[in-house]
C-alpha positions, -999 to +999 in steps of 0.1 A: -226+594+569-244+618+598-231+595+624-194+594+605-196+634+611-208+634+644-178+611+659-152+630+639-168+662+652-168+650+690-130+635+686-117+667+670-133+687+699-119+669+725-084+667+706-088+706+703-096+711+741-066+687+749-043+710+727-052+742+741-048+731+775-013+717+772+001+745+754+023+770+771+005+806+769+023+840+759+014+858+792+027+828+816+063+842+815+051+880+820+062+882+855+097+870+848+102+885+818+098+922+839+122+913+862+148+891+840+150+916+813+137+894+784+106+914+779+114+921+738+106+887+738+075+890+754+059+919+733+082+907+698+075+882+673+071+851+684+090+832+654+078+802+636+048+780+648+060+749+666+043+712+666+015+723+692+001+753+673+003+738+642-018+707+654-044+730+670-048+750+639-054+716+619-079+706+646-097+739+646-100+734+608-113+701+609-138+711+638-149+738+616-155+718+585-173+690+604-196+718+621-204+734+589-209+700+576-239+690+605-252+726+595-256+713+560-267+678+569-293+691+594-308+721+569-318+700+542-354+688+544-354+651+550-373+625+533-383+607+560-414+617+579-410+629+617-429+611+642-455+637+646-463+633+607-471+597+614-497+606+645-535+605+633-547+640+644-583+633+634-583+603+657-564+618+686-595+649+685-623+621+684-607+608+714-603+636+732-641+651+728-661+632+750-695+615+736-726+637+743-742+626+775-783+613+766-807+638+777-823+609+800-791+600+817-781+636+824-776+645+862-787+680+858-821+668+849-822+645+882-817+675+906-854+684+920-859+720+916 
């Protein structure tokens, strides 16, 4: 389930980026609008939404839903143990502490005074 949500999320993100990049921006005609006398259409209402803007809204909604789904999936406590829970800490601590050296074999006692 988690993998499916990830796949849909990534595909939706790529589609959303593509849709935003191919759309014609409102400010693209600004230079021509002031010279040609059609400034009313630049600052006025844009009319009904076209196919690209509706597709972008749908893709954004799907992206938002998958983002919330992934947040919910990862916020729940997992029944599985993590890798660190499987590590035997006591065994690692015993291996990390060196065994005490025997008093007769100690090099500090072999040094002449």
